[in-house]
DRENTI-863526 format. One record per residue: residue in one letter; x, y, z of N, C-alpha, C, O, CB in turn. Coordinates in steps of 0.1 Angstrom, whole numbers, plus 2048, in hexadecimal, padded with zeros to 3 digits. Atoms other than C-alpha are relative to their C-alpha. Glycine has a CB too. Layout:
BEGIN
AXYZXYZXYZXYZXYZ/...
***
This chain:
BEGIN
M7FF80680D03DC85A7480480A7F580C8077ED7F37F87FC/T7FD7F680A03DCA5A6080E8058018158067F67F780C802/A7F27FC7FF05FCAFA6E8097F67FB8137F97F480380380F/F7F780B80606DC8DA668008007F180B7FF7EB7FB7F3806/L80080080F061C8EA4280780C7FA80E80B7F07F28017FC/H7F87F580506FCB1A3E80F7FE8018168017F77FC80D808/N7F28037FF091CA6A4B8047F57F780F7F67F18037FC80F/L7FC80A809090C87A378018057F180B8017EA7F57F5800/L7FF7FA80E089C9AA1680C8087FF8138087F47F38087FD/A7F47F78010A4CB3A1E80D7F87FF8157FB7F680180980D/V7F48088010BFC99A258007F87F480A7F67EE8017F880D/G80180980C0B2C82A0A8048077F480A8017EB7F37FA7FF/E7FC7F980C0B6C9D9F080F8017FE8148007F37FA80E801/Q7F17FF8010DBCA29F98067F37FD8107F27F680580580D/V7FB80D8020E1C7D9F97FE7FC7F18077F67EA7F97F5808/L80280380E0D1C7A9D68098087F780E8037ED7F18037FC/I7F67F88070E8C969CA80D7F97FF8137F87F580180E806/L7F3808800106C829D57FF7F47F88097F07F18037FC80F/F80280D8080F8C629C57FF8047F18027FB7E97F47F8804/A7FF7FC80E0F4C769A480F8007FC8127FC7F17F980D7FE/L7F27FF803119C7C9A68067F27FF80F7EF7F780880880A/I7FB80E80011FC579AE7FC7FA7F38037F27ED7FA7F980C/G80480580D10BC4F98F8098047F580B7FC7EC7F18057FD/L7F67FC80A123C6497A80C7F78018127F47F680380F802/G7F58087FE13FC509897FE7F27FA8077EC7F38047FF80E/A80380D80612EC2F97F7FF8017F18047F87EA7F27FB806/L8017FF80E127C3C95D80E8027F98107FC7EE7F780D7FC/S7F37FE80514BC469588077F27FE8107F07F6809808809/R7FA80D802154C2195D7F97F97F48007F27ED7FE7F880D/V80880780B138C149468058047F28067FC7E97F2802802/V7FC7FA80D142C2B92980F8017FE8148057F47F980E7FE/R7F1801801167C2793180780E7FE81180E7F78047F77F5/T7F97F380016FC4C93580B80080B81480980A7F780B801/M7F68017F6183C429548037F18027FB7E87FF7FB80680E/D7FC80D7FE197C2395C8057FE80E80680881580A7FB7F5/D7FB8027F21A6C1397B80C80980480D80E80F8047F1801/D7F47F77FD1C6C279787FC80E80380181580C80A8007F4/A8057F27FE1B3C489767F980180E7FB80B8157F68047F5/I8077FF7F319EC3F99580A7FF80B8098058157F67F4801/R7F68017F61BDC359A880780E80280981280D80B7F67FC/G7FA7F37FF1CCC579A07F680A8077FA81280F8038057F2/A80A7F87F91ABC689AA7FF7FE80F7FE8078167F27FF7F9/T8008047F21ABC559CA80C80680880B80B8137FF7F1802/A7F47FA7FA1CFC5F9D27FF80F80180381580B80C7FC7F8/L8027F17FF1C6C839CA7F780480C7FA80D8137FB8057F3/L8097FD7F51A9C829E28077FE80E8068078167F47F67FF/L7FA8037F31BCC729FE80B80980480D80D8108057F2800/N7F47F97FD1DCC859FB7FF80F80080781680680B7FB7F7/F8007F18021D1CA89F17F28068037F080F80A8048037F3/V80D7FA8001ACCAE9ED7FA80180E7F680B8137F67F97F7/T8068007F319FCA3A0F80880880B80280F8127FE7F1805/P7F87F77F71BCCB2A237FE80F7FE7FD81780780F7FD7FF/C8037F28031B6CD3A117F28048057F080F80A8018027F1/L80D7FD7FB191CD1A1980080280F7FA80C8147F67F57FC/L7FF7FF7F1199CCCA3E80780D80480281480D8077F4806/I7F97F47FD1B2CE8A3F7F880D7FD7F781680580D8017F9/A8087F580419BD00A2D7F480280A7F080D80D7FA7FF7F2/T80B8007F717ECF7A4480480680E7FC80D8157FA7F2802/F7FB7FB7F2193CFEA6480680E7FF80B81280A80A7F6805/Q7FB7F280019ED20A587F580A8057ED8107FD8038047F1/R80B7F87F9187D32A7180680580D8108008117F37F8802/D7FC7FA7F318BD47A907FF7F680B7F57EF80D7F980D803/Y8008097F4194D34AAF7F680580A7F581180D80E7FF806/S8097FD7F517AD33ACB7FF7F48098017E88057F28057FB/H80280B7F7174D1EAEA7F57F77FC7F57EB7FE7FE80580E/D80B808804153D13ADC8047F77F58007EB7F57F48097FB/Q7FB80880C163D06ABC8097F58058097EA8018078087F6/L7F780A7FA17DCF4AD17F87F58077FB7E980680A80780A/A80980A7F9162CE4AE67F97F77F57F77EB7F87F5807808/T80680880B151CD9AC58097F57FB8057EA7F97FC8097F5/I7F6809804171CC8ABB8017F480A8017E880680E8067FE/G7FF80B7F6173CB5ADC7F47F78007F57EB80180180780E/L80C80880014FCAAADA7FF7F77F47FB7EC7F57F380A801/A80080880C152C9FAB68097F48018067E97FD8048097F4/A7F780B7FE170C8AABF7FB7F68097FC7EA80780E805805/A8068097F615EC7BADD7F57F87F97F57EB7FC7FB80880C/I80B807807140C72AC78067F67F68017EB7F57F680A7FA/G7FA808809157C64AAD8057F38068037E880180B8077F9/F7FB80C7F9168C4CAC57F47F88057F57EC80580980480C/A80C8087FA146C43AD57F97F87F57F67EC7F87F680A806/F807808809136C38AB58087F57FA8037EB7F67FA8097F5/H7F780B804154C24AAB8007F580A7FF7E980780E8057FD/F80080A7F5154C12ACD7F37F98007F37ED80380480780D/I80D80680012FC0CACB7FF7F67F47FA7EB7F67F580B7FE/S80080980C134BFDAA88087F38038057E87FE8058077F3/I7F780B7FC150BE7AB57F87F68097F87EA80780D805807/A8088097F7139BDAAD17F67F97F87F37ED7FB7FA80880B/L80B80680811DBD3AB88067F57F78007EA7F67F980A7F8/A7FA80A809134BC1AA08047F38078027E880380D8067F9/Y7FB80C7F8143BAAABB7F47F98067F57ED80980A80480B/A80C8067FA120BA4ACA7F87F77F67F37ED7FA7F780A807/F80A80680910DB9AAAB8077F97F47FF7F37EC7F780B7FB/L7FA80680C127B8EA9180B7F78048157FB80A80580B7F7/H7F680A7FD13AB6EA948007F67F47F67F17F07FE7F880D/D7FE80980B147B59A7780B7F78028167FB8068018087F2/S7F580A7FE15BB39A7880C8027F78177FE7FA7FB7F27FF/D7F57FD809170B45A5B80680E8047FF8188037FA8017F1/P7FA7F47FB188B5FA6980180B7F58008177F880E7FE805/S8007F780B18BB6FA467F38087FF7F38147FC8047F97F3/R80D7FA801166B76A457FD80880D7F881380D7F57F67FE/D8047FA7F3163B7EA6A80680E8027FF8188068057F880C/T7FA7F37FF17CB9BA697FB80A7F77F98167FB80F7FE7FE/V8057F680A16EBABA4A7F28048057EE8108047FF7F97F2/L80E7FD7FC14ABA9A5880180A80C7FA81480C7F97F4805/K7FF7F77F4155BBAA7980580E7FB8008187FF80A7FA80B/F7FB7F480516ABD4A677F68097F97F58157FA80D7FD7F7/A80B7F980814DBDDA507F68078097F08118057FA7F67F7/V80A7FA7F7137BE5A6E80780C8078008168097FB7F680A/V7F97F67F7151BFAA8180380C7F88018187FD80C7FA806/F7FA7F580715FC10A667F78057F47F47FD7EB80E7FD7FB/T8097FA80A14AC28A518098087F581480B7F87F6809806/N7F97F780B153C3CA317FF80E8057F98177FE7F97FE7F2/A8017F37FA158C5AA4780680C7F88028177F980780080E/G7FA7F680816DC6CA2E7F98027F27F480D7F080F7FD7FD/F8067FF80D160C65A0B7F18027FF7EC80A7F78037F47F8/M80F7FF80113BC63A137FB80A80A7F28128077FA7F2803/S8067F77F5136C76A3480480F7FE7FB8187FE8057FC80D/L7FC7F280214AC96A2D7F88077F57F48127F780F8017FD/P8087FA80A138C9DA0C7F28038057ED80E8028007F87F4/L80E7FD7FC116C99A1C7FF80A80B7F681280C7FA7F2805/Q7FF7F67F5120CADA3B80180E7FA7FB8177FF80C7FD809/K7FE7F380612BCC9A247F38047F97F08107FA80B7FF7F5/E80C7FC80710BCC8A0F7F480380A7ED80D8077FB7F57F7/V80B7FE7F70F3CC6A2D80380B80A7FA81380E7FE7F3808/L7FD7F77F5106CDBA4780A80B7FC80B8158048067F880B/G7F67F5804120CF0A3480D7FE8078107F380C7FA80E804/P7F38017FA143CF7A428007FB80E8097F481280780D7FF/D8008047F2139CF2A667FE7F18018037EA80A7F4807807/G80280F80012ECCEA5E80D7F97FD8107EF8037F57FC7F6/V7F380680314FCC7A4E80A80280B8137F980E8068067F3/F7F87FE7F5160CD6A6C7FF7F580B8097F08107FC80E807/C80280B7F7150CBCA828047F37FA80A7EA8017F1800805/G7FD80D806153CA0A6980F7FE7FF8147F27FF7FB8007F2/A7F1801801179CA7A658067F980D80F7F180C80780D7FD/V7FB8057F317EC9FA8A7FD7F18008057E98057FA80780C/I80480E80016BC7EA868097F87F680C7ED7F97F17FF7FC/V7F780780A180C75A6780E7FE8078147F38058038097F4/G7F48027F819FC7AA7E7FF7F48098087EC80A80480C807/V80380B7F7190C62A978007F37F88067E97FC7F3801808/F80080C809189C49A7B80E7FC7FC8117F07FD7F78037F3/Q7F28038041ADC4BA6F8087F980B80F7EF80980780C7FB/I7F98067F51BBC44A917FC7F28038047E98057FE80980D/L80580E7FD1A4C26A988027F67F58047EA7F87F2802804/C7FF80980C1A6C18A7580E7FA8008107EE7FD7FD8077F3/W7F28058011CCC16A768067FB80D8127F780D80980C7FC/T7FC8077F41CDC08A997F77F48027FC7E97FF80080A80D/F80980B7FE1AFBF3AA27FD7F97F37FD7ED7F27F3805807/G80480680C1A6BEEA7E80A7F77FA8077EC7F57FC80A7F6/V7F58088051C8BE1A748027F38088047E880380D8087FF/W7FF80B7F61C9BCBA937F57F67FC7F87EA7FC7FF80580E/L80B8088031A7BBDA8A8027F87F38017EC7F27F38087FF/M7FE80680D1AFBB6A6580C7F680080C7EC7FA80280A7F5/G7F48088011D2BA9A6B8017F580A8097EB80980C80A803/G7FF80B7F61CCB94A8A80A80480B81180D80A8037F37FA/R7F77FE7F51DFB92AAB80E7FF7FB8127F77F37FD7F680B/G7F2800804203B9AAA88038097F580F80B7F28047F37FD/T7FE7F680B1FEBB3A8C80780C80580281280F7F38037F9/K7F97F37FC216BD0A8E7F980C7FB7F580C7EF80F8007FB/L8077F4804205BF1A8E8088097F781480C7FB7FA80880C/P7F87F8809211C07A7180080F8057F98178007FA8007F2/L8007F27FA21AC26A8680380B7F67FE8167F780B80080B/S7FD7F580A228C38A687F48037F87F280F7F480B7FB7F6/K80D7FD807206C34A567F78098087EF8108037FA7F37FB/I8087F87F81F5C43A7480580E8017FD8177FF8007FA80F/A7FA7F37FF20DC60A788008087F37FE8147F380E7FF805/F7FE7F980D211C68A537F47FD7F67F68007EA80D7FC7FA/N80C8018091EEC5FA467FB80E7FC7FA8178047F57F8808/P8057F38041E1C7CA317F58058077F481180A7FD7FF7F1/G80B7FB7F81C1C7DA4480480580E7FF80F8127F67F5802/I7FB7FC7F31D3C7FA6580880D7FF8068178078097F6806/L7F87F48021ECC99A587F880C7FC7FA81780180A7FD7F4/G8097F58031D0CAEA497F980580B7F781180D7F77FC7F5/T8087FC7F41BCCAEA6980A80780980681180F7FA7F3807/A7F77F97F71DBCB6A7D80480D7FC80581780480D7F7802/A7FD7F38051E5CD2A677F580A8017F78168058048007F1/A80B7F87FE1C2CE0A677FE80480E7FB8108117F37F97FB/L8017FD7F21C0CDEA8D80B80A80480881380C8007F3808/A7F57F77FC1E2CEEA917FE80E7FC80081880380E7FB7FA/L8037F28051D9D0CA7B7F48068087F581280B7FD7FF7F1/F80B7FB7F91B8D0FA8D80480480E80080F8137F57F6800/L7FD7FD7F21C6D0EAB080A80B80280A81380B8067F3807/S7F67F58001E3D25AA87FA80D7FB8008187FD80C7FC7F8/G8067F48051CCD3EA978078057F38048107EF80180B80A/I7F97FC80C1E2D3EA787F67FE7F47F07F47F280D7F77FE/R80880180C1CFD46A588098007F48138087F37F780C7FF/L7F880180C1DED3CA377FE80D7F77F38137F67FC7F47F7/P8017F480A1E6D59A1E7F77FC7F57F67F07F180E8057FC/P80980380B1CED5CA018077F77F58007EF7EF7FB80C7FA/L7F980880A1E8D4D9EA8007F18028017E97F980F8057FE/L80180E7FC1E6D2C9FD7F27FC8037ED7F18008097FD80C/A80D8047FC1C3D2EA0B7F67FE7F57EE7F57F57FA80C809/K80980280B1B1D329EA8027F37F87F97EC7F680280C7F6/P7FE80D8071C2D149D87FB7F58097F67EB80580E7FE7FC/C80480A7F71BCD009F87F17FE8007EC7F37FF80580380E/A80E801800197D089F87FB7FB7F37F17F37F37FA80E803/M80480580D194D029D38027F17FE7FA7EA7F98078077F5/M7FD80E8011A4CE09D67F67F88097F27EE80580F7FD805/G80A8067F818DCD89F37F27FE7FA7EB7F57FD7FF80880D/E80D80080716FCDF9DD7FE7F37F87F37EF7F47FD80C7F8/L80180C808178CC09C97FC7F48077F97E980280E7FE7F9/N80280C7F8172CA99E67F37F97FD7F37EC7FB80080380F/T80D80680214DCA39E17FE7F97F27FC7ED7F17F580A801/P80280680D14BC9D9BB80A7F57FD8077EA7F780180A7F5/L7F680A80316CC8A9B97FE7F38087FF7E880280E805802/A80380C7F8164C739D67F47F87FB7F57EC7FB7FE80480F/M80C807805142C6B9C88037F87F37FE7ED7F17F48097FE/V7FC80680D150C639A58087F38038067E97FC80880A7F7/V7F780C7FC16AC4B9B57F77F58057F87E980180A80480A/I80980B7FA14EC399C97F87FA7F47F67EE7F47F780780B/G80880580B138C379AA8077F67F68027EC7F27FA80B7F8/Y7F8809809154C289948017F38068007E880080E8077FE/H7FE80D7F915BC0D9AE7F27F88017F27EC7FF80680280E/L80D8077FF135C059B27FD7FA7F37F77EF7F37F580A804/A80480580D131C0098D8087F37FD8037EB7F580380B7F5/G7F880C80214CBE598E7FE7F580A8057EB80A80E8047FF/S80180A7F5140BD39AD7F47F77FE7EB7F97F57FE80880D/H80B80A801129BB59B27FB7FF80F8027FC8188057F27FB/V8068007F2111BB59D07F67F48017EF7F280B7F880C803/S80980B7FF0FEB959C88037F680B7FA7F08118017F87F3/G7FC8097F5112B819E27FA80380D7F67FA81480F800801/V8057FC7F3106B95A007F17FD8017EB7FD80C80380E803/L80E8028000E2B8F9F57FC7F28067F17F080A7FA8017F2/H80380D7FB0E5B6BA008097FD80D80B7F18108037F57F5/D7F78017F50FCB71A1E7FA80680D7FA81280E80E8067FD/R8077FB7F50EAB74A3F80980980980481380E7FA7F4809/K7F77F87F8108B80A5380480D7FA80681780180C7F8803/A7FD7F4807110B9AA397F480A8027F68168038037FE7F1/F80C7F87FD0ECBA7A3D80080680E7FD8118107F37F87FD/I7FF7FB7F20F1BA9A6280A80B8018078158088037F480A/A7F67F57FF111BBDA5E7FB80D7F97FE8177FF80C7FB7F8/M8057F4806100BD5A467F58078087F58138097FA7FC7F2/F80B7FB7F70E2BD9A5D80680780C8028128107F77F6805/L7F97F97F50FABE1A7A80680D7FC80681780380A7F6806/R7F97F480510EBF9A657F680C7FD7F98178018087FC7F4/L8097F58060F1C0DA557F580480A7F080F8087FB7FB7F3/A80C7FD7F80D6C0BA7080380080F80180A8167F57F77FD/V7FF8027F10DFBFEA9380A80980680881080F8037F2803/S7F57F77FB100C10A987FD80F8007FE81580B80D7FD7F8/P8047F18000F4C33A8D7F58038097F580D8107FD8047F2/L80B7FE7F70D4C2FAA08047FF80F7FE8068177F47F77FD/A7FB8007F30E7C26ABF80780D80480681280F80A7F4802/I7FA7F27FE0FAC47ABB7F680A8037F781380B8098047F4/V80C7F77FE0D9C59AB87FB7FF80F7F98098157F57FE7F6/A8058027F20CEC49AD980980580A80580B8147FE7F1802/M7F57FB7F60EFC52AEA7FF80F8007FF81580B80E7FB7FB/L8017F28000ECC76ADF7F38058077F380F80E8008067F1/A80C7FC7FA0C8C78AEA8017FF80F7FB8078167F47F77FB/A7FE8027F20D2C6BB0C80780C80780580E8138077F3803/F7F87F57FA0E9C89B117F980D7FE7FF81880280D8007FA/G8087F38000CECA3B098038087F38068027E980380880C/H7FF7F780C0D1CC1AF280E8007FA8188018017FC80E804/W7F47FF8070ECCC2AD87FF80B7F57F480D7EF8057F27FA/D8007F780B0F7CDBABE7FC7F97F38017EE7F180E8077FE/R80480780C0E6CD2A9D80B7FC7F780B7F07F27F58087F8/T7F580380A105CD4A878087F480580B7EB7FE80980C7FE/L7F880B7FA119CBDA9F7F87F37FF7FD7E97FC80480480E/L80980C8000FBCA5AA27FF7FA7F28027EE7F17F3804805/V80380580D0F4CA2A7D80D7FB7FA80E7F07F47FA80A7F7/A7F3804806119CA0A738047F28068097EA7FF80B80A803/S7FC80C7F911FC84A8D7F77F47FB7FC7E97F87FE80180F/V80980B804100C70A828037FC7F18037F17ED7F1804801/I7FC80380E10AC73A5D80C7F77FF80C7EE7F880380E7F8/A7F480880012CC65A657FD7F28058027E87FF80B806809/A80380D7FA11DC49A7A7F77F87F67F77EB7F77F980280D/S80A807808103C40A5F8067FD7F27FF7F77E97F48077FE/A7FA80280D11CC3FA418027F17FD8027E980780D8087FF/P7FD80F804122C1EA2E80D7FC8048158048097FE7FE7F1/T7F38067FC13FC07A3480B8077F880A80A7EC8007F17FC/A7F47F9805161C17A2E8067F87F58077EC7F580A80280B/A7FA80680B172C10A0D80D7FA8048127F07FD80380B7F5/I7F38057FC192C09A207FF7F18058097EA80680680880B/T80280E7FD182BE8A2A8067F67F680D7ED7F97F07FD801/T7FB80980A18BBD9A098108017FF8167F77FD7FA8047F2/M7F27FE8011AEBE8A098077F880A8127F280780480F802/L7FA8087F61B6BD8A2A7FE7F17FF8067E98027FB80480E/A80380F8031A5BB7A2080A7FB7F680F7EF7F77F27FF7FB/V7F68048091BDBB6A0380E7FE8068157F480580180A7F4/Q7F38007FA1DBBBEA188027F580980D7EF80A80280D807/Y7FF80A7F61D4BA5A337F97F27FC7F77E98047F980480D/K80580C8061C5B8AA1C7F47FB8077F37EF80A80B7F5801/R80D8047FA1A2B8AA2A7F67FE7F47FB7FD7E97FB80B809/D80B80380A181B84A177FE80D7F77F68167FB7F37FB807/I8007F4808186B9E9FB7F28027FA7ED80D7F980B8007F5/A80D7FF807166B969E87F580580A7ED80D8067FC7F27FB/L80A7FB7F6151B9AA0880280F8037F88168058017F780D/S7FD7F27FD162BBBA107FA8097F57F48147F880F803802/V8047F880B15ABC89ED7F08018007EB80C7FD8057FB7F3/E80F801800135BBD9EF7FA80880C7F080F80A7FC7F1801/L8057F87F4131BCDA1280180F7FD7F88168008077FC80C/V7FE7F280313FBEEA077F68057F57F080F7F780F8037FB/S8097FC80B12BBEF9E77F18008047EA8098028027F67F4/F80E8017FD10ABE39F57FC80B80B7F181180A7FC7F2806/T8037F67F610BBFAA147FF80E7FA7F88167FE80A7FF80C/T8007F3807113C179FD7F38027F97ED80D7F980C8027F7/L80C7FF8080F5C109E77F480180A7EB8098087FE7F47F8/A80B8007F70DEC0AA0580080D8087F581180D8017F580A/S7FF7F37F80EAC2BA167F780B7F97F481580080E804801/I8097F68070D5C3E9FC7F38018077EC80C8077FE7FD7F1/I80D8007F80B7C34A1280380180F7FC8098167F87F37FD/S7FE8007F10C6C2EA3480580D80680181181080A7F5804/M7FB7F47FB0DAC4EA387F680B8027F581180D80B8057F7/P80A7F67FE0BDC66A327F77FD80C7F38068137F88037F4/V80A8047F60A6C52A4980780280E8008088177FC7F17FE/V7FA7FF7F30BFC50A6680380F80480081380F80D7F8800/V7FD7F27FD0CAC74A637F48088037F381180C8088077F5/A80D7F97FE0A6C81A607FA7FC80E7F58058157F77FD7F5/L8058057F309CC6CA7E80880780C80280B8168017F1801/A7F87FA7F60B9C7AA927FC80F8027FB81380D80F7FF7FD/E8047F27FF0B0C9EA8A7F38028067F180B80E8008067F2/T80D7FF7FA08CC98A937FF7FD80E7F98048167F77F77F8/L8008047F2092C86AB480880A80980480D8148047F2801/L7F67F97F80AFC9BAC07FE80F80080481780880E7FD7FC/A8037F28010A1CBDAB67F580480B7F381080D7FB8047F2/R80A7FD7F6086CBAAD180680680D7FE8098167F87F4803/
***
């Protein structure tokens, strides 16, 4: 119990720091220092430049077989927790309205692996945590633009291959991996700006999330039983299933373990709403699920991560 409380306080402190930044984002909306256009620009900056720069800067390290093995394991865990989430969504969530059904399932499967997980991995684990988290973000991008689009769009939906190949997250991960595997180190004139840009990831992502939270309404999900099931699966059942899976395989490196559990315990991905808009699904439900799971994650993420550290450190 003492170890669990220690881990809970350590992770909880980092989550509270992130939510303080989220509060600043919410305040910026309330006092109107930022508007929708500014947030759209900030989001584009994050997706197209900041996060790719963070990934590239993190992968600027000496090649080793151990690090290559870590990449392989992180990718395997990333695919595993998405497949487990898919199984849970299809087993426990069924709605007669296809518009609601697809949003509920999507909300369980896809986490905010970029905006929420990478900042927490960085604060809790440092560059090594982002190293593992970046691989999982790559897995998320691949599955989101294949299975996720198929789920939201329905049968017969054409997969946007160009969005898979030229997605900034995929390109950033591919460039980071290519530099790592080839042993190429960026010259200081490029490496320093890249690292400085990457440092913006945590505060900028949190401000964007906070701005959107301040404009959202979560009252609808409070009276929606299936939405509650989806949130419970997303924030508790799915990440704890990953913990059980990792425990079954024995000892794991702490950084890889915690980075994976952080990614698996993150709230519903913001892209849920973007795809709901594109494919004319239940937009209001998607906004409520993203908002409510983000708020609830202030409690659920520290508990799940601390429990994982306590159980799997034995």
